[in-house]
N, C-alpha and C positions, 0 to 999 in steps of 0.2 A: 196661441190663443190670447186674447185680451185679458187683462187682469182687472177685476173690479177694484175700484179705488179703495173700498173698505178693507181690502186685504193688506194695505200698507198705508203709511201716512203721507208720503211724498208722491204726487202724481208724476208719471213718466210717460214718454211716448208709447202709444199702444193701449194705454189704460182707457176704460170707458167710464164716463161719469155723467150724471144728470146735469143739464145746464139749460138755462132759459135763453136759448139761441134765437136771436132776432133775425129772421130771414130778410133779405133785401127787399122782397116784394111787400113784406109787412111794414118795413120802414117807409117804403114809397107810399103806402096808404096812410102814413102819418102816425103809426104806432111808435111808441118809445119803449115798449116792453113786449116780450114775446108772448104768444098766445098760450104756450104751455112749455113745460120742461121737456127736453128731448135728450135721448142718449147722444153723447158726443164722444169722439175719440180724441185723446190728447195727441197733438202733433209735435209740440215743442214745449219743454219746460226749462226755463232759464232762471238761475239765481240760487243762492245757497239756502239751506234749511228746508223746512217743511212747507214753506209758502212761496214757491217760485212763481214767476210770471208764466202763465200757461196760455198756449194757443190751441184752440180746439176746432174741430170740423164736425158739423152735424151728421148724424146718421138717420136715415129715413127708410121706412119700409115701402115707400112708393117707388115706382119706376123713375129713374132720374130723367128730368126734362132739360136740365141745363148742360151746356157744353162743358166738358171737363169733369162732369160728375162720374164717380166710379161706382158701377153697380156691384153689389155683393149678392152672393147666393143666400136665399132665406136660411136663417139660423147660423150664418157664417161666424157671427160674433157671440153666439150663445144667447141672443136676445129674442124674446118672443115678439111676434107682431102685435102691436097695440092699436 
């Protein structure tokens, strides 16, 4: 199960954290900031100490429409639908 970031100080793959993820369709509309914070899963964390460079992937409660999206069962990560 994913670990909330607040449980430790260094993010690690599998952790869930809030992040203002800018979807590509938002960017295409001319936005330079995300509409809202979303839960994201940490995919990669590189670098020493408590502030590594982190790569995240967004998590959404909507049915995936994009090729390559990975559907998750409701509640799979312990997150409520928002």
